[in-house]
N, C-alpha and C positions, 0 to 999 in steps of 0.2 A: 926940407927943400919946399920951395912953393911948385904951384903949376907951371906957373911961366918959365921956372929956372930949368923945369923936367923937360919941358916944350923946346925950351931952346938948345937944351943938352942932345935930345933926341933929333932934335934937328942937325946940328952939329955933327954926329957920327952918321946919320941917316944918308945924308946926302954926300957926303965924299964916298961911301959906299955903293951908292945908286952911281956914282960918277963912273969909277972903278970896275964895277960891271957890265956899263955901257959899252967900255973901253975895251973889257976883254971877248965881249959878244961879239962887236966891230972886227977886232981883229983876228977873232977865230974865223979863217976859210970854212970849219965844220961844221959852223952853226949857224953862218949868216948866205951861206950860197944853195943853191939845189944842185942836191949830188947828180943828175942827170942831165940839165939842161944850162947848169952854172948862174941862173939865173938870181941876181941878189934877191934875199928873203928879208921884207920889213919887220921890226919889233914883235907887230899887228898879225903877221901875216898865217894864215893856216900851215901848217906843215902835219905831212904824215913821215910815219920812222920807217926805215928799211934798214936792214943789216946788208953790210958789202961784205968783200968777200974776205978781207978783216975781223967780219964778226964784231965791227963796231957798229953802232946805231948815226945812220946822218939822213938828214931831213931832204924831204924831196915835195917841189909846190905842188899845186892842187893840180894844173893843169897836166904836169905828169903823171903825177898818181892815176888822172882820172882817163889819159893815153895806157897806161899800163894795165890798169882794172877792168877794163874795156877789151 
């Protein structure tokens, strides 16, 4: 296999996997919404992780984290 064929193969496998990951992220409220205020968190948003009553880690936005920690 040439380098170009390997690059094309990685591209053909990587792009669908990236798209699937994107769909999973935004279809799950547990990952894309702040657990305290319900604000949508973008992919680049900084998250603080807290444990909820069920023992699961849930994301919290920076504003809610600052309110709780002060």
